[in-house]
Residue, then its C-alpha position, 0 to 999 in steps of 0.5 A: m930602808a933599802m934592806m927592808l925592801d930587799e928582804s920583802a922582795a926575797s923569794d919564799a925559798e930564800l926566806i925559808g933558808r934564812a929562817k932555818g938558820g935562825d934569821r928572825g927577820a926572814f921568819g917574820i917576813l915569811l909569816e907576814r906574807h902567808y898569814d892571810f892565806v893561813y887565816r883564810a884557809a882556817y876560816r873556811w874550815c872553822g866558819r868562825k872568826a875567833d876560831a880562825e884567828d886561834v888556828a892561824q896563831d897556832v899555825c904561826v907557833r907551829l911554823g916556828r918549831a917546824i920550819r927546820d923540818y921543811h925540806g922543800g920537796g913540794a910547794f911551801t903553801t902545800w906544806l902550809y895547807a897541811m899544817t893548817l889542816n892539822a891545826v884545824r883538826d886539833r881545834m875541832r877535836k878540842t871543840a868537840r870535847e868541850a861540846v860534850k862537856t857542855e852538852a852534859y849540862g844541858v846546852h846543845a852545840l851545833i857539833s852534836g848535830e842536834a842544832s839546825i843551821e840557822v844562817e841568813d846568808p845562803a852561801e854561809a849556810l852552804w859552808a856551814a853544811v860543808r863543815m858538817l860533812p865527814d872529815k875527808q869529804r869536808d877537807a876535799v870540798l874546802l880545798v877544791y872549792g874554798e881554796g881553788l886547788s886542783h884535785a891533784a893539789a888537794a890530793e897532795v895536801m890530803t896525802i891521798s890519790e887524786a881519784t880519791v879526792s874526786w870520790h870524796i867530792h862526789e860523795a860530799k855533793k850527794r850529802l850536801k844536797t840532803l843537808m841543804r834540803s833539810t835546812g830549807e836552803v835548796 
């Protein structure tokens, strides 16, 4: 029992080092420590519990393969954000491909842009509109407003400049006003 307490008190850096060396227990603690963070970020991007769970599980699998490549140049959570963002994009591409197939059979998905946002909760309506933004604008808004990152931290995750993050947020706000007016939420 004392060993469990010591392991759970270990820093991320210690756990990462041990996980790189093949310590499954350390890897498990690292996953447990950051799973909620990954799920929350995925949910903000996807907007659906089932998709967020799928993305979080995918990130866990990817992390198992990629942990050896983490060099510690930046914060672990920044690296994890980027990994989550990539998994979300993969999921969205897959969903878009499936939507195209489904649309061919006469069923229209929200992704096609033909369906309207019909959400009772105004906050969820706003996040649904955010998910309709172009990729970079959506990512910037979700990182800064959804996850509470600074523009500088969002720039690091998105691998763009801080000024570019600010520009994407500015453009997103203009688009969101238009989207929210068209859904009657403003």
